[in-house]
C-alpha positions in Angstrom: 0.0 0.0 0.0 1.3 3.4 -1.0 1.4 5.9 1.9 1.3 9.6 1.0 2.1 12.7 3.2 -0.5 15.3 3.8 0.9 18.8 4.5 -0.6 22.0 5.7 1.1 25.0 7.3 4.1 23.2 8.7 2.1 20.1 9.8 2.8 16.7 8.1 0.9 13.5 8.7 0.7 10.2 6.8 -2.3 9.2 4.7 -3.2 5.6 3.6 -6.5 6.3 1.9 -8.1 9.4 0.2 -10.7 10.2 -2.5 -11.2 13.5 -4.2 -13.2 14.7 -7.1 -12.3 16.6 -10.3 -12.5 19.9 -8.4 -9.9 18.6 -5.9 -12.5 18.6 -3.2 -11.9 15.9 -0.5 -14.6 13.3 -0.1 -12.8 10.9 2.2 -9.5 11.2 4.0 -7.7 8.8 6.3 -4.7 10.2 8.2 -2.6 9.2 11.1 0.2 10.6 13.2 0.7 12.3 16.6 -2.6 13.3 18.2 -1.9 17.1 18.1 -0.9 16.9 14.4 -4.0 15.0 13.3 -6.3 17.2 15.3 -4.7 20.3 14.0 -4.8 19.2 10.4 -8.4 18.2 10.6 -9.2 21.5 12.3 -7.5 23.4 9.5 -9.7 21.5 7.0 -12.8 22.3 9.0 -11.8 26.0 8.9 -11.6 25.8 5.1 -7.8 25.7 4.7 -6.3 23.8 1.8 -4.0 20.9 2.3 -1.3 19.5 0.1 -0.9 15.9 -0.9 2.8 15.1 -1.3 3.8 12.0 -3.3 7.2 11.3 -4.8 8.4 14.6 -6.1 4.9 15.8 -6.9 2.5 18.1 -4.9 -1.3 18.3 -5.4 -3.5 20.8 -3.5 -6.8 19.5 -2.1 -9.5 21.4 -0.3 -12.7 21.0 1.6 -15.9 21.1 -0.5 -18.2 23.7 0.9 -21.3 22.2 -0.8 -21.5 19.5 1.9 -21.1 18.9 5.6 -18.3 16.8 6.9 -17.9 14.3 9.7 -14.7 13.3 11.4 -13.7 10.6 13.9 -10.4 10.2 15.7 -9.3 6.8 17.0 -6.3 5.9 19.2 -4.0 3.3 17.6 -1.4 3.1 20.4 2.2 4.0 20.6 1.2 7.7 20.9 -0.5 7.8 17.5 -4.0 8.4 16.4 -6.0 7.6 13.2 -8.2 10.5 11.9 -11.0 9.9 9.4 -12.8 12.7 7.6 -15.6 12.1 5.2 -18.3 14.0 3.3 -21.6 13.5 5.0 -23.5 12.8 1.8 -20.8 10.4 0.5 -23.3 7.6 0.2 -25.8 9.7 -1.8 -23.8 11.3 -4.5 -20.8 9.0 -4.8 -20.1 5.4 -5.7 -16.7 4.2 -4.4 -14.9 1.0 -3.7 -11.7 -0.1 -2.0 -10.6 -2.8 -4.4 -11.4 -3.7 -8.1 -13.3 -6.8 -6.9 -15.8 -4.5 -5.1 -16.6 -2.3 -8.1 -19.5 -4.2 -9.6 -21.1 -4.7 -6.1 -20.7 -1.0 -5.2 -22.3 0.2 -8.5 -25.1 -2.3 -8.2 -25.8 -1.2 -4.6 -25.8 2.5 -5.6 -28.3 1.9 -8.4 -30.5 -0.3 -6.3 -31.0 2.6 -3.8 -32.5 4.7 -6.6 -35.9 4.3 -8.4 -34.1 2.7 -11.4 -35.3 -0.7 -12.4 -32.4 -2.9 -13.7 -31.1 -6.4 -13.9 -27.7 -7.3 -12.3 -26.2 -8.3 -15.7 -26.9 -4.8 -17.0 -24.6 -3.1 -14.6 -21.5 -3.0 -16.9 -23.6 -1.5 -19.7 -25.3 0.9 -17.4 -21.9 2.0 -16.0 -20.7 2.7 -19.6 -23.9 4.7 -20.4 -23.6 6.8 -17.3 -19.9 7.6 -18.0 -20.7 8.5 -21.6 -23.5 10.8 -20.5 -21.3 12.3 -17.8 -23.7 11.2 -15.1 -20.7 9.4 -13.5 -17.5 11.4 -13.2 -14.4 9.5 -12.1 -13.0 10.2 -8.7 -9.3 10.2 -8.0 -7.6 8.8 -5.0 -4.9 6.7 -3.4 -4.8 3.6 -1.2 -6.9 1.5 -3.5 -9.9 3.9 -3.3 -11.7 4.5 -6.6 -15.1 5.6 -7.6 -17.5 7.9 -9.4 -19.2 11.1 -8.4 -22.8 10.7 -9.5 -25.3 13.2 -10.7 -28.4 11.1 -10.1 -31.3 11.9 -12.4 -33.5 8.8 -12.1 -35.9 9.6 -15.0 -33.1 10.4 -17.4 -31.2 7.2 -16.4 -34.4 5.1 -16.9 -34.8 6.7 -20.4 -31.2 6.0 -21.3 -31.6 2.3 -20.2 -34.7 2.0 -22.4 -33.0 3.7 -25.3 -29.6 1.9 -25.1 -30.4 -1.5 -23.6 -34.0 -2.4 -24.6 -33.7 -1.2 -28.2 -30.7 -3.4 -28.8 -32.2 -6.5 -27.1 -35.8 -6.3 -28.3 -37.6 -6.1 -31.6 -39.9 -3.2 -32.4 -43.6 -3.6 -31.6 -45.8 -3.8 -34.6 -48.6 -1.3 -34.7 -52.2 -2.6 -35.0 -53.8 -2.1 -38.4 
């Protein structure tokens, strides 16, 4: 697992998992380090300060997304270290994410099933492609094995797309009565 450094205003902590969108807004962040450092960095995020993701020789600036509320939790992991977890409150409503490639199909199926979109499980790969093409699914970026999509759920539009793209290719046209 690749560990990144998170930096803000002289504070540096380690991060094993993170997800952010195309606007560089943090959706999920897992960090660990000394209690004072983790609390200070999470407090800086809550105050709206940007943080920097340091990897290799690169640097990428991430920020808190003001469109949503955030939750955070801090756990003691021993040896004078704590684990801090920050996540967007609506992460389960407008994002689909998974922690390994094996979980991708299950995560997408679960997200669609929470909507008013009728589908069959074997349609999931086709539906995923349709939603990417129509920019309803926007890929998320991350590290630590975290991947996913930010979803702009429009159930009626998605249902229309399923009928148009899936049903028309699998069924014959209905003949009109004379």
